[in-house]
C-alpha positions in Angstrom: 104.4 138.7 67.9 102.7 141.9 66.7 100.8 144.3 69.0 97.6 143.1 67.5 98.4 139.5 68.0 99.5 140.2 71.6 96.3 142.2 72.2 94.2 139.3 71.0 96.1 136.9 73.2 95.7 139.1 76.3 92.0 139.6 75.5 91.6 135.8 75.4 93.5 135.5 78.6 91.1 137.9 80.3 88.1 136.0 78.9 89.3 132.9 80.7 89.6 134.5 84.0 86.4 133.2 85.6 86.4 129.7 84.2 83.9 128.8 81.5 82.0 125.6 80.6 82.1 124.7 76.9 80.3 122.0 75.2 82.2 120.5 72.3 80.7 119.2 69.1 80.1 115.5 68.6 83.3 113.5 68.2 84.9 113.5 64.8 88.1 111.9 63.5 91.2 113.0 65.3 93.4 115.8 64.1 96.8 114.2 64.2 99.9 116.0 65.3 102.1 116.6 62.2 105.4 114.8 62.0 108.5 116.8 61.4 110.7 116.0 58.3 112.9 113.0 58.7 110.4 110.5 60.1 111.2 108.2 57.1 114.9 108.2 58.0 114.3 106.4 61.3 113.0 103.0 62.3 109.3 102.9 62.8 109.7 99.8 65.1 112.5 98.0 66.7 112.7 94.8 68.7 110.0 92.1 68.9 106.7 91.6 70.7 106.9 90.6 74.4 104.9 87.9 76.1 102.9 89.0 79.0 104.5 88.0 82.3 102.4 89.3 85.2 104.3 90.4 88.2 103.8 88.6 91.5 102.9 90.8 94.5 100.2 92.9 95.9 99.2 96.3 94.4 98.7 99.4 96.6 95.4 99.4 98.4 92.5 101.1 96.8 92.0 104.6 98.1 88.4 105.0 99.2 88.1 108.5 97.8 89.9 108.0 94.5 88.8 106.4 91.2 90.1 102.8 90.9 93.8 102.4 90.9 95.3 103.2 87.5 92.4 105.5 86.6 92.7 108.3 89.2 95.7 110.5 88.4 99.2 111.1 87.2 100.8 108.7 89.6 98.1 106.0 89.3 97.0 105.6 93.0 97.2 107.1 96.4 100.7 105.7 97.1 102.1 107.2 93.9 103.3 103.8 92.6 103.0 104.6 88.8 101.8 101.1 88.2 98.7 99.6 86.5 97.2 96.2 87.2 96.3 95.7 83.5 98.6 95.1 80.6 99.8 97.8 78.3 100.8 97.2 74.7 103.0 94.2 74.1 104.4 95.5 70.8 102.4 93.3 68.5 102.1 95.4 65.3 101.6 98.6 67.5 100.0 101.6 66.0 100.6 105.2 67.1 97.8 107.8 66.9 97.7 111.4 68.1 95.3 114.2 68.6 96.4 117.8 68.2 95.1 120.0 71.0 96.7 123.2 69.8 99.2 124.4 67.2 101.6 125.7 69.8 101.3 123.8 73.1 98.4 121.8 74.2 100.1 119.2 76.3 97.7 116.9 78.3 99.5 116.3 81.7 97.1 114.3 83.9 95.1 111.5 82.1 92.3 109.8 84.1 89.5 107.4 83.1 85.9 107.4 84.2 83.8 104.3 84.7 83.0 104.0 81.0 86.7 104.4 80.0 86.3 108.0 78.7 89.4 110.1 79.3 89.2 113.1 81.6 92.3 115.2 81.2 93.9 118.6 81.8 95.7 120.1 78.9 97.9 123.1 79.2 98.4 125.6 76.3 100.1 128.9 75.9 96.6 130.5 76.3 95.3 128.6 79.3 94.5 125.2 80.8 91.5 123.2 79.5 89.8 120.3 81.2 88.8 117.9 78.4 86.6 114.8 78.1 87.9 112.6 75.2 86.8 109.6 73.4 89.5 107.0 74.3 89.7 105.5 70.8 89.4 108.5 68.5 90.8 111.0 71.0 88.2 113.4 69.8 86.9 116.0 72.3 83.5 115.4 73.8 83.5 118.4 76.1 85.8 120.9 77.6 86.0 123.4 80.5 88.3 126.5 80.4 90.3 127.1 83.6 91.4 130.5 84.7 94.6 131.8 83.2 97.8 131.2 85.2 99.8 134.3 86.1 103.0 132.7 84.6 101.2 132.5 81.3 100.1 136.1 81.4 103.7 137.2 82.2 105.0 134.9 79.4 102.7 136.5 76.8 103.4 140.0 78.1 107.2 139.6 78.1 107.4 137.2 75.2 109.4 134.8 77.5 107.8 131.4 77.6 110.5 129.6 79.5 108.8 130.3 82.9 105.7 128.3 81.8 107.6 125.1 81.7 108.6 125.2 85.4 105.2 126.2 86.8 103.4 123.1 88.2 100.4 125.1 89.4 97.0 125.8 88.0 95.6 122.2 87.6 98.5 120.1 86.2 98.2 117.9 89.4 94.6 116.9 89.6 92.7 113.7 90.4 89.5 111.8 89.6 87.6 110.9 92.7 85.4 107.9 93.5 82.4 109.6 91.9 84.1 110.4 88.6 84.6 114.0 89.5 87.9 115.8 88.6 89.3 117.7 91.6 92.0 120.4 91.0 93.2 123.7 92.3 93.0 126.5 89.8 95.1 129.7 89.5 92.6 131.7 91.6 93.6 129.5 94.6 90.2 127.8 94.4 89.8 124.0 94.7 87.0 122.9 92.4 85.2 119.6 91.7 84.0 119.1 88.2 81.4 116.5 87.1 80.7 115.5 83.5 77.4 114.4 82.1 75.6 113.7 78.9 72.7 116.1 78.3 69.3 115.0 76.8 70.4 116.2 73.4 73.4 113.8 73.5 76.1 116.4 74.0 78.5 116.2 77.0 79.3 119.0 79.4 81.3 119.8 82.6 79.7 121.4 85.6 81.2 122.7 88.8 79.7 120.8 91.8 81.9 122.3 94.5 84.2 125.4 94.8 86.3 126.1 97.9 88.1 129.5 98.0 91.5 129.3 99.8 91.9 133.1 99.6 92.0 133.6 103.3 94.8 131.1 103.7 96.8 131.6 100.5 98.0 135.0 99.0 96.3 135.4 95.7 97.2 138.8 94.4 98.9 137.4 91.3 98.4 140.3 88.9 102.2 141.2 89.2 103.4 137.6 89.2 107.2 137.2 89.0 109.7 134.5 90.0 110.4 134.7 92.8 107.1 136.2 93.9 107.4 139.8 95.2 106.5 140.3 98.8 104.9 136.9 98.9 101.7 138.3 97.4 101.0 135.3 95.2 101.4 131.6 96.2 100.1 129.2 93.6 98.6 125.8 94.7 100.8 123.0 93.4 98.7 119.9 94.1 95.7 118.4 95.7 94.9 114.9 97.0 92.4 113.4 99.4 93.3 111.5 102.6 91.6 108.3 103.7 89.1 110.2 105.8 87.9 112.3 102.8 89.7 115.6 103.5 91.2 117.3 100.5 94.8 118.1 101.2 96.6 120.9 99.2 100.1 122.3 99.0 101.5 125.5 97.6 104.7 126.5 96.0 105.8 128.6 99.0 105.3 125.8 101.5 101.8 126.1 102.7 100.1 122.8 103.5 96.4 122.6 104.2 93.1 120.7 104.2 89.5 121.3 103.2 86.7 119.4 104.8 84.2 118.8 101.9 81.3 118.4 104.3 81.7 121.7 106.1 84.0 123.7 103.9 86.4 124.2 106.9 89.9 125.1 105.8 93.0 124.6 108.0 96.6 125.2 107.1 100.2 125.5 108.3 103.3 126.8 106.6 106.9 125.6 106.3 109.6 128.2 106.9 111.5 129.1 103.7 110.7 125.9 101.9 109.2 125.4 98.4 107.0 122.6 97.2 106.9 121.9 93.5 105.9 118.2 93.5 102.7 116.4 94.3 102.4 114.1 97.3 101.2 110.7 98.3 98.7 109.4 100.8 98.3 106.2 102.8 95.7 105.3 105.4 98.0 106.4 108.2 99.5 109.6 106.8 100.5 112.0 104.0 104.0 112.1 102.6 105.2 115.5 101.3 108.6 116.6 100.0 109.8 120.1 99.9 113.1 121.4 98.5 114.7 120.9 101.9 113.1 117.9 103.6 110.7 114.9 103.4 107.7 115.0 105.8 105.1 112.7 107.1 101.9 114.5 108.1 98.7 113.6 109.7 95.6 115.7 110.6 94.4 116.9 114.0 90.8 116.5 114.9 89.9 119.9 113.4 91.9 119.1 110.1 95.0 121.1 110.9 98.1 119.4 109.4 100.5 118.0 112.0 104.1 117.0 111.4 104.7 113.4 112.4 108.4 113.4 111.4 110.8 115.4 109.2 113.9 114.2 107.4 116.3 116.5 105.6 118.3 115.4 102.6 121.2 116.6 100.4 119.7 119.4 98.3 122.9 120.3 96.6 124.2 123.8 95.8 122.0 124.7 92.8 119.3 123.7 90.4 120.6 121.2 87.8 119.6 121.1 84.1 116.7 118.7 84.3 115.3 119.9 87.6 112.5 122.4 88.4 114.1 123.7 91.6 117.0 123.0 94.0 115.6 120.0 95.7 114.1 116.6 95.1 112.2 116.3 91.9 110.1 113.3 92.9 106.7 112.9 94.3 107.2 110.6 97.3 106.5 106.9 96.7 104.9 104.9 99.5 105.7 101.2 99.0 106.5 97.9 100.6 104.4 95.6 102.8 101.7 97.7 104.4 103.3 100.9 103.1 106.3 100.6 105.4 108.7 102.6 103.2 108.7 105.9 101.4 111.2 106.9 98.7 112.4 110.1 97.0 115.6 111.2 95.2 117.9 113.9 96.5 119.7 116.7 94.6 123.3 115.9 95.6 125.9 117.8 93.5 127.9 114.8 92.2 125.5 111.9 91.9 121.8 111.8 92.7 120.8 109.2 95.3 117.6 107.1 95.6 116.6 107.5 99.3 114.4 105.0 101.1 113.0 105.8 104.6 110.9 103.9 107.2 107.6 105.6 107.6 106.6 104.5 111.1 106.0 107.3 113.7 108.0 105.3 116.3 111.2 104.6 114.3 114.2 105.0 116.6 116.6 107.9 116.1 119.1 107.2 113.4 117.1 104.3 112.0 114.7 106.1 109.6 117.1 105.9 106.6 117.1 102.5 105.0 119.5 103.2 102.1 121.1 106.0 100.0 122.0 104.6 96.6 123.9 106.7 94.1 122.7 106.4 90.5 123.9 107.5 87.1 127.1 109.3 86.0 129.1 111.6 88.1 128.1 115.2 87.5 125.2 114.2 85.2 122.3 112.8 87.3 119.0 114.2 88.3 115.3 113.4 87.9 112.2 115.5 88.1 109.8 112.6 87.7 108.2 110.1 90.0 109.8 106.8 90.8 108.0 103.6 89.9 107.4 101.3 92.9 106.3 97.7 93.0 106.7 95.4 96.0 110.1 96.3 97.4 111.4 97.6 94.1 111.9 101.1 92.6 112.7 102.2 89.1 114.3 105.6 88.5 115.2 107.5 85.3 117.8 110.2 84.6 116.5 113.5 83.2 119.8 115.4 83.4 120.1 117.9 80.6 116.4 118.3 79.8 115.1 121.9 80.4 112.1 122.4 78.0 111.0 121.6 74.5 113.9 123.5 73.0 116.5 121.3 74.7 116.5 118.3 72.4 116.0 119.8 68.9 118.3 119.1 66.0 119.0 115.5 66.9 120.2 116.2 70.5 119.4 114.0 73.5 120.2 113.6 77.2 122.9 111.4 78.8 120.1 109.1 79.9 120.0 106.1 82.1 117.4 104.0 84.0 117.9 101.8 87.1 116.1 99.4 89.3 116.8 99.5 93.0 115.5 96.8 95.5 115.2 97.0 99.2 116.7 93.9 100.7 114.2 91.5 102.2 115.4 92.1 105.7 115.3 95.9 105.3 119.1 96.2 106.0 119.7 98.2 102.8 119.2 98.3 99.1 120.8 96.8 95.9 121.0 97.9 92.3 119.3 95.1 90.3 119.9 96.5 86.8 120.9 99.5 84.8 119.7 100.5 81.3 121.2 103.0 78.9 117.8 104.1 77.6 117.4 107.9 77.3 114.0 108.9 78.7 114.4 112.7 78.9 111.4 113.9 80.8 108.5 111.4 81.0 106.7 110.1 84.1 107.2 106.4 83.4 104.8 103.6 84.1 104.9 99.9 85.0 102.3 97.3 83.9 102.0 94.7 86.6 99.8 92.8 84.2 102.7 92.1 81.7 105.9 93.0 83.5 107.0 95.9 81.2 108.2 99.3 82.1 107.2 102.0 79.6 109.5 104.9 78.8 109.4 107.7 76.3 112.8 107.8 74.7 114.8 109.8 72.2 118.3 109.0 70.9 120.8 111.3 69.3 120.7 111.5 65.5 123.5 112.6 63.3 121.1 114.0 60.7 119.2 116.1 63.2 116.0 114.0 63.3 114.1 114.3 66.6 112.4 110.9 66.9 110.4 110.0 69.9 109.6 106.4 70.9 107.4 104.5 73.3 109.9 102.0 74.7 109.1 98.8 76.6 111.8 97.5 79.1 111.6 94.2 81.0 111.0 95.0 84.7 112.8 91.9 85.7 116.0 92.2 83.6 116.2 95.8 82.3 116.4 94.5 78.7 114.7 96.7 76.1 112.0 94.6 74.4 110.7 96.9 71.7 110.4 100.5 70.5 107.5 102.1 68.6 108.0 105.5 66.8 105.3 107.9 68.1 106.4 110.9 66.1 109.1 113.3 65.1 109.7 116.9 65.9 109.0 119.2 68.8 105.3 118.5 68.7 106.0 115.0 70.1 108.3 116.2 72.9 106.5 115.2 76.1 107.9 118.0 78.3 107.4 116.3 81.7 104.0 114.8 81.0 103.3 111.2 81.9 102.7 107.9 80.2 99.3 106.6 81.2 98.2 103.0 80.7 94.5 102.8 79.8 92.1 100.0 80.9 91.9 98.8 77.3 95.7 98.3 77.0 96.5 101.6 75.2 99.5 103.7 76.3 98.7 107.4 76.3 101.5 110.0 76.2 101.1 113.7 76.9 103.1 115.5 74.2 103.7 119.2 73.5 101.0 119.5 70.9 98.4 117.2 72.5 98.0 113.6 73.3 99.5 110.5 71.6 98.3 106.9 71.9 100.0 103.6 71.1 98.0 100.4 71.0 98.6 96.9 69.7 96.9 96.2 66.3 97.5 92.5 66.3 
């Protein structure tokens, strides 16, 4: 990068510092992400269409302060189930489309849907985060809002070292759509903001800030000299935000601060964990908030004044180091609340030899020694980790293996990960867990999803290729049996690497995948 180019990049960085509303032109045809050479050397489609077989059972309850389940955020609902009630694509003449958000970077991490089905998403680029309103069919941009620059991006541009960007979960990646179609996120200034979108009289769409809460008195925000680890604790990015059932907005930071904001009064309360890091989002039920740090799983509730209170704490095996495929030395999963009435919560550990799926009883009155339900080892010895949420439905969990994936440079030239996907069920009597099936599919880094409407688990897979072709597929696996039903080529090359973004199932049956250069969509065309 030349000095002139670097100067322009830094100037653009400074221009984003305060956050700016931008109205986009009327939607046009999508600008597709180019495919890398070799896409004609791989199968465009494999398998056969599946018949929809809806799953029995009860979905997680609707959170009163979130958009309807399946529409509200990365993990689909307050419990973090990663499930949708409607059907995703069945593989009937599927068609893959994409929209390029940027030439380098532009990945859309959280995809939500407003009442009319429009996409509200946050897309991260090398020059900043953008909130975008997209047409769900064409993927064209209707409006966008520029978020303040993240310190990790400033450092990456300055030092020409972009690796640190890929392990920074702050700045808006974890956001949610509330029950009034407003996007809520914490930006890199340590502000929690609520953004509404509306169509102006001239027909154009725009974002407006309806609320802005400054956490500066509770969270160090001198981030001008950002480094990893942060010097003198002077900068503590907010990792994630979620509402509780009472309407408070909870927030967590990378350095272990946990707090609430009362939207009615603006009152902010917080506590801090000692020497613990939080890099994942969290889940909320009517009776508590489940948060995992790199040392322990917690259940929190709020005191009358909003101060977070620990209900219980459970340590787990955090291993001796960070594995390839993990962001830090600890669990890589957002806790999953599941089971009848939300009786269980599940995470994975970071044990050195084999990662385990851990299931705990959530009750505040669980007797000593009875909180752990099961500890199930998964995947190969010395090659197992995940940095993505589990899927939960009923008493079942689905976990994928991300071991070996670091960033978008990890799987070029035909390389892939060791892979593996497994389903774990809690026994009906709660006496332990069983492995129901294992699959060899290689899903390097996606947040997978389950369609309860058709019984398919959706993965984003990549197999090794002897000629060096990097081909990425939306892959449908039968939830009941673990059998792969079909695969649809989404694209080839680094632009289609999803780099930790989720699959999101749209209300119209489309599967959206955040990829390195933007957003891809797969829908049936039959």
